[in-house]
VOPA-649260 format. One record per residue: residue in three letters; x, y, z of N, C-alpha, C in turn. Coordinates in steps of 0.001 Angstrom, whole numbers, plus 524288, in hexadecimal, padded with zeros to 5 digits. Layout:
ALAXYZXYZXYZ;...
END
This chain:
MET5DCA99DA4EE28AB5D9239D5D8E292F5D8B79D2DCE2408;TYR5D8229D5D5E1FA45D7739D340E1AA55DC7C9D093E18D9;GLN5E0EB9D2D6E1A435E5DE9D050E18E25E6599CB21E1BC0;ASN5E5169CB2AE20CC5E53F9C649E23C95E18D9C23DE2173;LEU5DCD99C3F0E200D5D9039C068E1DC15DAFB9BE39E1897;ALA5DD669C196E15605DF6D9BFD9E104E5E3C89BBD0E1105;VAL5E7439BCC3E14C15EB9F9B922E15B75E98E9B3D9E179F;ILE5E5FD9B3EFE1B615E3C89AF14E1D745E0CC9AC21E1939;ALA5DDA29AEF7E16305DA939AC77E120B5DE1C9AA1AE0DE6;ALA5E24D9ACF1E0C6E5E5FB9AAEBE088B5E8A29A5F7E0A7E;PHE5EA1A9A602E0F765EC919A15FE11AB5E8C699CC5E11AC;LEU5E3E499DA7E134C5E00399982E13675DEF69975BE0DF7;LEU5DEC399AD0E0A155DDCD99928E04BB5E22999599E02CC;VAL5E6FB99755E03745EB7199446E01995EBD698F22E0493;TYR5EB2098F69E09C15EBAB98AA5E0CDD5E767986B3E0B86;SER5E29898896E0AB55DE5098500E09815DF3A9822BE045F;ILE5E1EF984B6E00B75E2FE98250DFBA25E75A97E4ADFBFB;PHE5EB5E97F66DFF335EFF297BF6DFF745F064978FFE049D;ALA5EC16978B1E07965EC4B97639E0CC15EE49970A1E0C7C;GLY5EC9A96DBBE087B5EE4A9684AE08015F425967C9E074B;ARG5F67296B8DE04A05FC1A96B7AE03D05FEF996C36E08EC;PHE5FD0B96FC8E0C3E5FF92970D2E113F5FE9696C71E152C;GLU5F9B296B12E15DE5F84496790E1A225F986961DDE1908;SER5FB039609BE14485FC9495B3BE13296025595A5DE1468;ARG604FC95E85E15CC60A9295E06E16EF60BAB95F40E1CB3;LEU60EB09633FE1DB76106896435E231660D3C96856E25EF;PHE6096796AA0E2368606A896EFFE25D6600E696DBBE269F;ASN5FE9F97042E2A7F5F8F396FECE2B2A5F6CB97574E2B74;GLY5F193975DBE2BBE5EF1597AEEE2BA55F0F297EA9E2FD6;PRO5F05D97D4DE34E15F1F9980EEE390B5F79D982C0E389F;LEU5FB2F97F32E370F600A3980B9E367760136984C6E3221;MET5FE9A983E9E2DBD5FEDC9879FE296B5FC7D98CDFE2AF6;PHE5F81898CBDE2DCB5F5809919EE2F515F8EB994B9E3315;MET5FB47991FEE36D65FE98994AAE3AA46035F9970AE37F8;LEU605E6993FFE348560A7F995F9E31C56091199A7DE2E29;ALA6047199A1DE2BB2602B899E67E284F601D79A35AE2B81;GLY5FF719A2D4E30185FEA79A758E3378603CA9A9C1E351C;LEU607999A66AE366D60CC29A84DE381360F8D9AB07E3399;LEU60F519A8A5E2EE56120F9AAD4E2A5D60F809AFD3E2866;LEU60A539AFD1E281F6078E9B453E25FD606D89B8B6E29F6;GLY607479B76DE2EFA606429BB27E332560A899BF25E33F5;PRO609FD9C26AE380060DAF9C6AEE3905613459C4E6E39F8;ALA614089C01AE3BC5619499BE4CE3D1861CB39BD7EE384E;VAL61A609BC83E33A961D849BB73E2EF861BFA9BF37E2A89;LEU6180E9BDD2E2770616B19C0F6E22DA6135A9C5B7E242A;GLY6100C9C549E280660CDE9C9B0E29B76082E9CAE6E2646;VAL606C99C748E22B46023B9C852E1F605FD239C703E2228;LEU5FD7B9C3CFE263C5F8ED9C29BE29715F98F9C57EE2E98;GLN5F61C9C92AE2F9D5F6839CC6BE34535F1799CBF3E3784;PRO5F0B59C77EE3A135EBE19C6D8E3D1F5EBA29CAC1E4198;GLN5E70B9CCF3E425E5E6449D0EBE46635E3239CECEE4AFE;LEU5E3709C9C5E4BDB5E0799C762E50165E29E9C90EE555F;THR5DF2B9CABEE58D05E0A69CBCCE5E345E0AE9C6B5E6142;ARG5E2449C6F1E662B5E2179C24AE69755DC8A9C022E69C2;GLU5D8B29C3AAE6A325D3449C1F5E6A5E5D19D9BF7EE6537;GLY5D39A9C197E60ED5D2539BF5FE5BD85D47A9B9E7E5B36;ILE5D9699B926E5CC95DBCA9B3F3E5C8F5D8D79B034E6019;LYS5D7629B216E64B85D4829AED2E686B5CF4B9AD16E6621;ALA5CC699B0D0E63C95C7529AF8AE61815C7E59ABA5E5D09;LEU5CBBF9AC79E59A95CCA89A8F4E55445CDF69A376E5724;ALA5D1899A318E5AE75D32699DF9E5CDE5CEAC99B3BE5FAE;GLU5CB9D99E2AE62BF5C74D99BC7E65A95C312999B8E6201;LEU5C19B99CC4E5E1E5BD9899B03E5A6F5BF7999642E575E;THR5C47599650E55E25C6A1991DBE53045C66698CF6E5658;LEU5C80C98D54E5B4A5C7FA988B9E5EA95C26B986E8E5FB7;ALA5BEBE98A88E60515B94E98909E614B5B72F985BCE5CC8;ILE5B8299877AE57FA5B6669848BE535E5B92197F40E5312;VAL5BE4B97F38E53ED5C14897A55E53945BFAE9768EE57E7;LEU5BF0097898E5CB15BD4997551E610C5B808972C2E5FD9;PHE5B468975DBE5DF35AF32973DAE5CAA5AF9196F9EE5875;SER5B267970BFE544B5B2CD96D0EE4FF05B58696802E5196;ASP5B9E796880E547A5BCBC963DDE563D5B96396087E59D1;ALA5B6A196314E5D6D5B34F9602AE610A5AECF95D80E5E29;ALA5AC8D96034E5A505A83295DF2E57575AA049595AE5401;GLN5AEC9959B1E520D5B0DC9558AE4EBC5B2B4950CFE51DC;ALA5B3C595197E56E25B5FB94D5FE5A145B240948BAE5A4B;ASN5B45794437E58F15B15C93F5FE59465B28393CEEE5E97;LEU5AEF593DB9E624E5AFFE93BF7E67A75B0619360DE680D;LYS5AE349333FE64355AEB592D86E64435B45F92BDDE6396;VAL5B76C92F42E60F25BCE992E0EE600B5BFF392DF8E6529;LEU5BDF3930BEE69265C0AB930E1E6E325C18292B6CE7061;HIS5BDE3927D7E6F535BE5292291E716E5C07791EB6E6D6D;ALA5C0C19205BE68865C2CA91CD9E64855C8B791D1BE6456;ASN5CB059195BE61935D0AF9194AE60BB5D3BA919D9E65D3;GLU5D24C9168AE69985D4F091668E6EA85D46291B90E71A0;GLY5D04B91E78E70725CF6392362E73485D3BF92742E729A;LEU5D6079277EE6DE05DA8692AF3E6CF15D972930A1E6E6C;PRO5D5269331BE6C7C5D4379388CE6E125D35693917E73EF;LEU5D0B79352CE76405CFB39355CE7BDE5D4CA93528E7EF0;ARG5D86D931F9E7D1D5DD93931B2E7FAA5E062936F5E7F41;LEU5E02893950E7AA15E2D693E4DE79D75E0849429CE7D36;LEU5DB5494280E7DF15D8B8946A3E80D85D8ED945D7E86BD;LEU5D83D940FCE88845D7DC93FFAE8E225DD1493EBAE90B5;ILE5E0D593CF3E8DA65E60393BBCE8FC95EA1793F85E8DA1;GLY5EA4393FF1E88735EE399433FE86005EDBE948FCE8762;LEU5E8F994B17E873B5E83E950AEE88465E9B595230E8DDD;PRO5E7D794F73E91E85E97B950E2E973C5EF609506BE9809;LEU5F1C894C55E95C75F76F94BB8E964D5FA529501AE9370;THR5F82B951D8E8F095FA8795632E8C2C5FA4895B31E8F62;LEU5F5E495C15E91F05F55A960ACE95515F94496074E99D0;LEU5F9D095BE6E9C285FD8C95B3FEA0746031D95C15E9E94;ALA6047A959BCE9A21609C295A50E980160AE395FFCE9692;GLY606F9962B6E947B607AE96839E932C608B296B89E97F7;GLY605F496A5DE9C38606CD96D34EA11460C3296C32EA35A;LEU60DF296745EA33861318965E4EA54B6177C9685AEA217;ALA616DF96847E9CE961AD296ABFE998C61B09970A0E9A92;GLY61679972FCE9B5C6165597892E9C92618FB979C8EA1C0;TYR6182897662EA5A061A9497729EAAC662089976D8EAA61;TRP6227897384EA6CE6281D972F6EA60262A62977B0EA325;LEU627B897973E9F05629D997DA3E9BC16288098315E9DB8;PHE623FE9839EEA04A6223D988BEEA22E6210B98871EA807;PRO6250398796EAB4262404986E6EB0E4621C998BB9EB392;HIS6223C99041EB1186204999522EB36D61A74995DDEB291;ILE61817992B8EAF2A6128A9935BEADEE60F4199045EB1D0;PRO60B2199295EB3FD607C198FC4EB7B56056E98AD3EB550;LEU6046398700EB8B360286981ECEB6DE5FD6898256EB3D8;LEU5F9CF985A1EB5A45F4D69862AEB2E45F5A79883AEAD57;GLU5F95298BBEEACB25FA5898DD9EA77D5FCFB989CCEA409;LEU600349866FEA6576028598220EA35F5FE4497E4FEA19B;ALA5FA6A97D7CEA4FC5F60197A23EA3875F2F197C90E9F0B;ILE5F25A981B5E9F1F5EFB698472E9AD85F2C1983BCE95C0;LEU5F7F29843DE95FA5FB309837BE91555FA9397DF2E8F30;ALA5FAAD97A17E929F5FA12974A6E90E85F4C7973CCE8E5B;THR5F0BB97657E90735EB72975BEE8E4B5EAF997862E88FD;ILE5ED6797CE1E88695ED3E97FB4E836E5EFB597C68E7F11;LEU5F3C39797DE80715F6B49769AE7C7B5F509970E2E7BFE;ALA5F11A96F3EE7EE35EF74969C1E7EA15EC1296873E79EC;PRO5E86196BD7E78465E4E596A64E73F15E7DF969BDE6ED0;THR5E61D96614E6BA45E87D9652CE66885E4F29674AE623E;ASP5E724967E1E5DA05E45B96A49E593E5E4C2966B4E5480;ALA5E07796428E53245E07E9607BE4EC75E17E96333E4993;ALA5E02896841E493B5E0EB96B0AE44475E6AC96B31E42B6;LEU5EA2C96B88E46975EFC296B97E45655F1A79663CE43A4;GLY5EEE696228E45255F05995CE0E43835EC6C95A93E3FC0;LYS5EA0695DF8E3C905E5F795C22E38FE5E805957F8E354F;ALA5ED0795864E33E25EF5795477E30785EF5A94F1AE330E;VAL5EEE294F0CE38355EECF94A1CE3B185E93F94826E3BC0;VAL5E5CE94B6FE3DE35E08B949A4E3F3D5DD13948D7E3A75;SER5DEB094AD5E35E65DB8F94A12E31315DE399468AE2D3A;ASN5E2AE9444AE2EB65E5AD94119E2B0D5E43D93B57E2BAA;PRO5E212938E0E27975E04893379E28105E4A692F7EE28E3;VAL5E992930FBE27CB5EDCD92D35E28A95EF1B92CABE2E6C;VAL5ED7A93079E319A5EE209300EE37485E9C592C8EE3957;PRO5EB03928C1E3CB35E6FA92534E3EA45E24B9281CE40E7;ALA5DD9D92631E3FBB5D8C9928C7E416A5D88F929C2E474F;PRO5DA22925F1E4A9B5D9EF92702E50405DD4D92BA7E51DE;VAL5E1CE92C47E4F475E548930A8E50885E2C2935C5E4EDD;ARG5E0A4935EAE4A1B5DE1E93AA8E48295D97793C34E4B94;GLU5D62B9385DE4CB85D1889397AE4FE95D31593B1AE556B;GLY5D70B9387FE57835D8C7939C0E5CD05DABB93F52E5D3D;LEU5DE1A940EFE59975E03394639E59AA5DBF194A47E58A5;ASN5D853948FCE55225D43294CA4E53C85D07794D87E5855;VAL5CEC894944E5AD55CB3C949C0E5F4B5CE0194C64E63DB;GLU5D2FD94B0FE64AE5D5EB94D8AE68F25D62A9536FE6836;SER5D79A9552CE63805D81A95ACCE629E5D2CF95D7FE62D1;GLY5CEAC95AA1E61675C97E95CF2E61905C76495DA7E670D;LEU5C95295A6BE6AB65C72A95A8CE70015CACD95CEFE7416;ASN5CFFE95CA1E732D5D36F95E51E77755D35D96434E785D;ASP5D25996752E74365D20296CF5E75325CD0B96E3AE783B;GLY5C8CD96B49E772D5C40E96C0CE7A3F5C4BC96A80E7FE8;ILE5C8079668CE80E45C923964E2E86405CC95968E6E8908;CYS5D03796B30E86265D3EA96EDDE888C5D18297430E89B8;VAL5CD4797595E86FC5CAC797AABE87FB5C91197B30E8DAC;PRO5C5F79777BE8FCB5C4669781EE954D5C8F8977F0E990F;LEU5CD03974E1E97BF5D19C974B3E9B245D44C979FEE9B45;LEU5D4D797C78E96B75D747981A2E96875D4009859EE9981;LEU5CEDB98560E98E25CB6C988F4E9BBF5CBEC9882FEA1A1;LEU5CC5A98345EA3475CCF69821BEA8D95D21098459EAAF1;LEU5D65298396EA8025DB6A98590EA9B65DB7298B84EA9F8;LEU5D90198E09EA62A5D8B4993C2EA6385D571995B0EAAD8;ALA5D13B992C5EAC155CE0099437EB0915D10D99396EB5A7;LEU5D40C98F65EB6145D74C98E91EBABB5DB82992BEEBB24;MET5DDA899449EB6A35E1A29985BEB68E5DF4E99D7FEB870;LEU5DA8D99EA1EB6C25D7E09A363EB8775D6F59A349EBE58;GLU5D59599EC9EC04C5D4A599E33EC5F05D9AF99F20EC900;VAL5DE0E99D31EC6F75E31399DE9EC9995E4A49A3AEEC990;GLN5E3CF9A64BEC50B5E57E9ABB4EC4835E21A9AF78EC7AD;THR5DD0F9AE56EC80A5D97D9B1F0ECAAC5D8309B048ED03C;HIS5DA109ABABED1C85D9069A987ED6FC5D3299A8FAED808;GLU5D03D9A7FEED3D95CAB19A70AED4825C9DF9A163ED63B;PRO5C57C9A046ED8AB5C47099AEAEDA495C48999732ED5A5;LEU5C68499283ED68E5C6CE98E9CED26C5C16998D81ED020;ALA5BD6B98E0EED3475B81898D00ED1745B6AA99078ECCD1;LEU5B8BF99560ECCC15B78D998D9EC86C5BA18996F4EC363;ALA5BEDC994E4EC3D45C187992C4EBF3B5BE9998E0CEBD1F;VAL5BCF498AA0EC0B85BA00985F9EBF135B4CF98796EBCA7;GLU5B24698B7BEBEFD5AD4B98D63EBCE95AE0598F8CEB769;LEU5B26A99249EB68F5B38199484EB1715B40C99045EAD4E;ILE5B71898C3AEAE855B7FE98821EAAA85B30098512EA9AB;LEU5B00498403EADD35AB1D98127EAD235A73698459EA9ED;GLU5A74D98975EAACA5A3CD98CE9EA7D75A53298CD9EA217;GLU5AA4398D45EA0E95ABE698D47E9B775AAB99880DE98DF;LEU5ABFA983C7E9BA55AAF897E92E997B5A52197D96E98F2;GLY5A23497EC7E9D1459CA297DAAE9D1B599B0980AAE98F6;ILE59AA8985D4E98BF597F898906E94DC599869875BE8F58;GLY59E9598670E8E9C5A06E984CDE897059DF897FB3E87B3;ALA59DE897BCFE8B3659BB1976B4E89D8595D797713E88D3;LEU5930B97A0BE8C1358D6097A90E8B6458C0F97D60E864A;VAL58EF398185E851E58DFA98462E804658F09980E9E7B8A;GLY5938597E40E7B92594E997AE3E7728590F797689E7659;ALA58F7E973E5E7AA758BC396F93E7A3F5865097189E78C6;GLY584A9975DCE7B3857F70977EDE7A2A57ECA979A5E748B;LEU582B197C7AE727C5825597E4DE6D1A582A3979CEE6932;ALA585CD975D4E6A6F5862697146E66F9580EB96E70E66AF;LEU57E6396DC6E6B2E5793C96B3DE6B425753096E7DE6852;LEU575569739FE6921571A197710E667E5726A976DFE6091;ALA5775A9772DE5ED75787997701E593F576BE971CFE56E0;TRP5778F96D8CE59C0575FA96855E57DF5701496805E5735;GLN56D3C96A28E5B045678096A31E5AA8565B196D7CE5601;LEU567FA97213E55495668497570E50EF567CF972EDE4BAE;LEU56C4297033E4B7056DAC96D6FE46A4569AF9692CE4565;GLY567E79667BE4982563F99626DE48BC55EEE96498E4675;VAL55D32968FEE48985587396B7FE469D5593896D40E40F2;SER55DCB96F9AE3FE255EE197189E3AA255F0796D16E36A8;GLN56189968BDE3820561DB9644DE348B55C84961D5E33A6;LYS55959961AFE37B55542595F62E373F550D19625AE3349;HIS551609677CE332E54E3B96AB3E2FAE5512B96C36E2AB4;HIS555DE96A07E2A085590F96B13E255F55A22970E7E24B8;TRP55B959736DE290755CB597900E28E75628797A31E2808;GLN565C09762EE284256B5997714E27D156CF197807E2228;LEU570CD97B68E21775734397C3AE1C655790897ADAE1CF2;PRO57B2B977B7E195858098975EDE19D85847E97A58E1AB2;MET583C597EB3E17EC5877C98304E1860587A09852FE1DEF;TRP58304985E1E204E582C898851E25765839E9846AE29E3;SER5829D97F70E28F65836597B8EE2D1A5892097B10E2E94;GLN58CA797CB0E2AF75923897C7AE2C21593CC9804AE3076;LEU590749841CE3183591B7987FFE358258FAD9867CE3AE8;THR58CD998221E3B3E58A65980A6E402F58E6797FB5E447C;LEU5922797C5CE437A595E797B03E479F599E797F4EE48AB;PRO59BE498217E44AF59F3398699E460159C4A98A91E495F;GLY5974598B7EE48155942C98F21E4B3F5936E98D25E50C4;LEU5928A98804E5150591D7985B6E5680596DE9861CE59B0;ALA59B4E9852EE572D5A0579857EE59EB5A15798B00E5BF0;LEU5A09D98EE0E588C5A1959944BE5A1D59DA799628E5E2C;LEU598AC99485E5D91594B29960BE6162595E6993A8E66B7;SER5977498EC2E66D0598D198C27E6BC059D3298F13E6E7F;PHE5A14299058E6B7F5A5C299320E6DB85A43199882E6FC5;ALA5A19F99B93E6C725A0689A102E6DD059C7E9A167E7247;LEU5986E99E1DE72325947D99E60E764C596C199CC3E7B90;ALA599ED998ACE7BA359C59996FEE808E59FE599B41E82BC;GLN5A2FA99DC1E7F555A6599A203E81125A3259A68CE833B;THR59EC59A7C3E80A159B5F9AC01E8259599169AAEEE87BB;LEU597BD9A602E88C9595419A495E8DC05992E9A387E921E;GLY59E339A42BE91025A2299A35FE95075A46199DE7E953D;GLY5A32C99AC0E914D5A54999577E911B5A9E499520E8D63;SER5ABB39905CE8C775B00998F79E88DC5ADE198E34E8377;GLY5AF1499190E7FAF5AD5599099E7A5F5AFCE98BCBE7805;PHE5B49A98A85E79B15B73D985E7E77925B49B980E3E7977;ILE5B311980CFE7E6D5B03497C4EE806D5AB0197BC8E7D8C;ALA5A8689802DE7C985A36D98012E79C85A42497DECE7444;ALA5A83397FB6E718A5A92F97DD7E6C3F5AA7C97809E6C41;PHE5AD929765EE700F5AF27970E1E70625AA7996D58E719D;VAL5A77A96EBFE759A5A2E696B9AE771059ED496BAFE72B3;GLY59DFF9704CE706C59A47970B6E6C1E59BDE96D65E677B;GLY5A0DA96D39E665A5A2C0969FBE620F5A21A96436E6324;LEU5A38996291E67E25A2EE95D0CE694F59D4595B45E68DA;LEU599B395E4FE6B285943495CD0E6B20591EA95D1FE659C;SER5937296106E629A5918F96175E5D3E5934595CCEE59F4;GLY5983395B45E5A9659A1D956BFE57B559726951CFE590E;PHE595D295139E5E0A592DE94C9DE5FC558D4694CBDE5DB4;LEU58AAE95146E5E0D58534951B6E5C7D584879515EE5691;LEU58812953C4E53B858782953EEE4E085896E94EF9E4B61;ASP58CD394C19E4E0558ED29471BE4C16590F0947AEE4681;GLN58E86944FBE42BA5908C944F2E3D6B58FDC94A31E3A97;GLN58C2694D4DE3C5658B4895263E39D358FC695633E3AB6;LYS592AC9554CE3EE85967B95935E409259ABD95A23E3C7E;HIS59C3995603E39995A09395699E35EA59F4895A96E31AE;LYS59A7D95A7DE2FB4598ED95E3FE2BB659874963B9E2E08;LEU5963C96415E32B9595619692EE352559A7396BACE3713;LEU59E6596874E383F5A34596A80E3A6A5A70596C86E364A;GLN5A5E196B84E315A5A98F96CFEE2D425AAB9972D7E2D4E;ALA5A69E9760EE2D8A5A76B97BB7E2D925AA1F97D7DE3291;SER5A8DF97AF6E36FB5AB5897C57E3BEC5B13197B6CE3BAC;GLU5B2C397707E39695B857975D9E38F85BB099799CE353C;GLU5B85097B00E30EE5BA9B97EB6E2D345BB2B98420E2FAD;PHE5B744985B6E32B65B78198ABCE356D5BBF898AB1E395E;GLY5BC6B98659E3C425C0B4985CEE3FFB5C5FE985F9E3D50;SER5C65B98382E38B75CB4B98384E35CF5CCCE98906E3428;LEU5C8F298C13E32615CA0C99175E30C75CBF2994B8E3563;LEU5C94B9943CE39D45CAF999717E3E805D0679954AE403D;SER5D17599036E3FBF5D69A98E20E41415DAE59906CE3DDC;ILE5D9CF990E0E38C75DDB09932DE353E5DF0A998BEE36F2;ILE5DB0399BDBE38065DBE69A145E39A85DEE49A169E3ED7;THR5DD7F99DD5E42645E02D99D95E47715E5F299C59E46C5;TRP5E73899885E436A5ECAE9970FE42A15EFB599B5BE3FD0;LEU5ED2E99E07E3C255EFC89A276E399A5F1079A6BEE3D96;ALA5ED3F9A7E6E40FE5EE1F9ABD9E450C5F2529AA12E48E0;PHE5F2649A513E4A185F6579A2EBE4DA45FBC79A3B7E4B5E;GLY5FC5E9A28CE464A601749A336E43CD602FB9A8E4E4320;ALA5FF309AC36E41D2600699B1AFE40B36012C9B4F5E4594;MET5FE2F9B3E5E49BD5FE289B75FE4E456007C9B4FAE5330;VAL5FF039B022E5452600599ADE2E596E606079AC28E59B7;ILE607D89A933E55D660D2C9A726E55FD611469AB81E5625;PRO611009AF77E52B5615019B39CE52F1615379B667E5836;ARG610AC9B73DE5A9D610919B9F7E5FA1612C29B69EE640A;ALA611EF9B181E63B0613869AE0DE67F56191A9AC19E6770;TRP61B569AC91E62C26205F9AA11E61B6624A09ABABE6598;SER624E49B09FE66D8629089B279E6A606285A9B073E6FEC;SER623B69AE55E7130622B89AC5AE767B624359A6A5E771E;PHE625A09A40AE72CE626EB99E7BE731262C4F99DBCE7584;THR62C6899B87E7A2A6315599A60E7CD1632CF994A9E7BE8;VAL6377599336E7DAA6393298DC4E7D306356B98A27E800B;GLU633AC98BCAE84AA6300B98891E87B662ADA987E0E84D7;ILE6291098BF9E824C6241E98BB0E7F6C624A698805E7AC2;TRP628EB9887CE77CD629CB984E5E736862A0E97F40E7548;LEU62CB497E65E79AE62D459791AE7BB262802976E5E7D6E;TYR624E997A24E800361FBE9784FE81B161C6297700E7CED;ALA61CAC97A3CE78DF619A297941E742061B1D9740AE71B3;VAL6203A972FBE71726220796DF9E6F456201E9696EE72A0;LEU6209C969F6E77C361ECB965D2E7B47618E896510E7AD3;SER6160696957E7A3461056968FAE79D660EAC965AFE752F;LEU6119796623E70E26104296340E6C276127395DBBE6C25;THR6161495C98E6FA5618919576FE6FA96174395480E74AF;LEU61AAD954C3E789761A0C9518BE7D4C614F39528DE802B;ILE6138295783E80C060ECC958D6E83C3609F195679E814D;ARG609E49560CE7C3360572953AFE79696065794DD7E7855;MET60AF594C7DE766060BCC9473AE744760C2C9430FE7881;LEU60EB99445BE7CE560F3594071E8112609EB93F18E837D;PRO606A1942E9E84E4601699419AE86DF5FE2593E74E82FA;VAL5FE8393FDBE7DF95FB9193CE9E7A075FD8C93753E79C1;TYR602AA936B1E79E0604E393160E79B16030392E29E7E59;ILE6030793095E82FA6013B92DD7E87AF5FB7292C72E8727;SER5F8599300CE85015F2BB92F10E84895F18692A9DE80C3;LEU5F52A9296AE7D3A5F43C9255CE79525F6AD92021E7AC5;LEU5F8F991FCEE7F755FB1491AC4E81415F6A1916DAE81BA;GLY5F7A391222E7FF45F39D90E19E802A5F07690D9AE7B2B;THR5F14891132E777F5EEA4910C5E726C5F20E90D9BE6EB3;ARG5EFEA90C59E6A435F2D490957E665A5F5C590CDAE628D;LEU5F5B6911E6E63775F87991583E60055FE5A914D0E608C;ASP6011D914E4E5C26606C291431E5C636096F91930E5E33;PHE60E8A918D7E5F016119391D17E614A6113D9220DE5E01;GLU612009218AE58D6611F992630E558760C9A928C1E556B;THR60878925A1E557160335927DBE555F6022592AF5E5A55;ARG6040C9290EE5EC06035F92BEFE63A86065093125E637D;LEU60B1B930FCE615360E0D935DCE60C660B4D93995E5D02;PHE6092993760E58DC6065D93A6FE54F2601C793D52E576A;ILE5FEAC93A86E5A895FA2C93CEFE5D295FC0094120E60FF;GLY6003D94004E63C36024F943D0E677D60456948B6E64DA;TRP606F294811E606B6092494C94E5DBD604D995002E5B73;PHE600D494DA1E593A5FCDA950D3E56A75F8B19529CE5A88;GLY5FA9C955DCE5E1A5F73B958C6E619B5F88795E82E60EC;PRO5F7A7960AFE5C2E5F94296619E5B285F63A96A0CE5E5F;ARG5F8C796E62E5FB15F636972A0E629B5F4EE976F7E5ECE;GLY5F02C978DEE5F075EE9697CCEE5B4A5EA8398087E5D4B;LEU5E5F698047E5AED5E1E998430E5BD25E03198485E6181;ALA5DF3C98009E64015DD6F9801DE69715E172982C6E6CF9;THR5E671981A5E6C175EA8D98416E6F3D5EAA7989FCE6E6E;ILE5E9F798BB9E698A5E9D799154E68755E555993ECE6B66;VAL5E0B499179E6B2B5DC1F993C2E6DB45DCBB993ACE73A3;PHE5DECF98F6AE75C35DF9F98F25E7B6A5E37B99358E7D24;ALA5E77A99446E79DD5EB3A99869E7B1D5E88C99DB6E7B07;VAL5E51199E82E773B5E21B9A35CE76EB5DEAD9A40CE7BC3;MET5DC7E99FB1E7DB75D90999FE1E82455DBCA9A1E0E872A;ILE5E0F89A0F7E87945E3C99A2A0E8C4B5E6759A7E9E8B99;MET5E5FC9AA40E86F65E8B69AF32E85E15E7769B370E89D6;ASP5E27E9B3DBE8B415E0CE9B81DE8EAE5E0E99B6B2E9473;SER5E3009B223E95B15E3429B084E9B2C5E7F79B304E9DD3;ASN5E8059B2C3EA2F55EC509B519EA5F55F0439B0FAEA7BA;LEU5F16F9AD5EEA43B5F52F9A94BEA5895FA9D9ABA6EA61F;GLN5FD809A9A7EA9CD602B89ABB5EAAF8606749AAFCEA65E;ALA606129A682EA3C1609B79A53CE9F82606F59A539E9A3D;ILE6034B9A8D8E997D6000E9A8D5E94D1603599A90FE8FD5;ASN6077E9AC37E8FC760AAF9ACB4E8B0E60D6F9A79AE89B1;THR60F6D9A4E9E8DB26120699FE5E8CC960E2B99BD3E8AD6;LEU6098999BB5E8D2C60599997E9E8B8D603FF998CCE85DE;LEU6030099DADE84716016899EDBE7F17605C399DA3E7B37;ALA60A9099F24E7C8360EFA99E23E790160FD699849E7844;THR60F3F99547E7C7360FF898F9AE7C1A60BC098D20E78B7;ALA606F098EE7E7954602A598CDDE76216039798E10E705E;ILE60510992EAE6F2D605FA99480E69C060A8D99178E6768;CYS60EB8990EAE6A626135298E0DE688C611F498858E6760;THR60ED9985F2E6ABF60D5C9807AE69FD609FC97FD1E651F;VAL6064A9835CE6459602F59831AE5FAB60649983DBE5AC9;LEU609E198794E5AE660D509888EE567561061983A1E5507;LEU612D398132E58EF615CA97C68E57F16124397805E55FD;SER60D9A977B0E584B60A019738AE56D26084F97415E5126;VAL606EB978D0E4F8F6054B979A8E4A25609A997825E4664;LEU60E7597994E47BA612ED97852E44626140997277E444D;LEU614D297031E48E36169696AC3E493561257966DAE47B0;HIS60D9F967A8E4996609699640AE482D607C3964CBE427D;GLY607EE969AFE40B06069296A9CE3B3D60A55967F6E3781;ILE60F5E967FCE38D361355965ACE356C6136395FB2E35D0;SER6124395DA3E3A6F612D2957FBE3B3C60DE4954D6E3A2B;ALA6095F95769E39BC6046A95485E39446044D95100E3477;ASN6053795334E2FE6604DD9501BE2B1B6090394BDFE2AB1;PRO60E0D94D0FE2BC3611FA948EDE2B506110B94452E2EFF;TRP60FAB94566E33ED60EEE9410FE3791609F793E0FE3648;ALA605DB940E7E34AD6011093E32E33146022993AA8E2E75;ALA6059793C6AE2AE7606DB93944E264B6099C9342CE27B9;ARG60C439341CE2C2560EDC92F43E2DE160AEC92ADFE2EA9;PHE6062992C40E30376023C92839E31206008792599E2C0A;ALA6019592831E279B6005B925CEE229360491921D6E2111;ARG6091E9222FE23A860D7491EB0E225B60E6491A7DE2679;ARG60B1291A5DE2A7060BA291667E2E716065991446E2FD4;LYS6063D90FB5E32136015290D4FE33906006190E85E3945;PRO5FCA891201E3A855FB9A9132BE3FF75F96090E6AE42AF;GLY5FAF690DC1E477A5F90090933E4A355FA7D90929E4FD7;SER5FAE4904A3E51FF5FBF890411E578E601CC903CEE587A;ASP60333903D4E5D6E608AE9038BE5EEE60B1B8FE89E5CC3;GLN60FD28FF32E5AF1612908FAA8E58C96157E8F7DDE5D2A;
END
């Protein structure tokens, strides 16, 4: 345990000192963390020997996504949905459904033996995007503001949208496997959604009221106020799970409502939540590189590699391009938005969510998800800075 801790701490220390050197060129954080896990882990050097069980990986990934979901939802500026030609709205209401459809069709072509419901599950697992992998894009001022805001809001909301869809598909799958009445499957999904939404909204309102009382009497201390939103995110997740609801829905709804209620205060209060999420993300990516990739590598078939490539290109880029028809964005900008839909943390957690299910093609689904994330971390990590830099050398604008 102490050796693992020493290796991780040493890596974090060195990376924190030289992060600007790495991230200003071809690498970003998640790519470095994944490669470090792979290099230091049992597959290569063997100095990092994580002893995480499947349950341990599941708990780590779930807590990380809960914090990230809450923070992304709280940070989302819903006014942006209608600004800049409704770019995020187009991506979410047109691009996302078309991406799900394209993912299902590609799966039907490459994996004809897999049942349609399971192909829909695969498409849903791979639909959410991860802004952290494209941080060089969404935080780079040379990229036009509408593009940055659009990608950021999309990634902050699409994983929250995909959670109930995945729960619904899993409930339908359970109904098919057990031949239970469809009403039970619908009841299950409504229960998870309802309890999750009520817990998230209720706790957000309660925390807001308590914050108001504390501020009125000057009871807050800056050091401890930083723990308010991380505590709210984890409480929302854990309580909803305990009551039989979806902790992810609770974290997402709680984050959205907290961001709305706190308004300008949220940026100061969210700082610790984002830092906590970043730390958990680092550990998750190290574990992904050290444990998950080596175990899954032998399962990658030609069909899986091809689906992963399609998922990052045509399955994502064509729907996005269609969703942006009628806007003033030029051709390259549309391709840019389509390309920077990296798959990361949400896909890992969704894959973890189906691990214990009795899906017929569970191994293929998991291997495809892992392969797609691996390619995404590599390709998006390498291409983010160079393509973003192109915007500094050209004048973004309308179609010529």
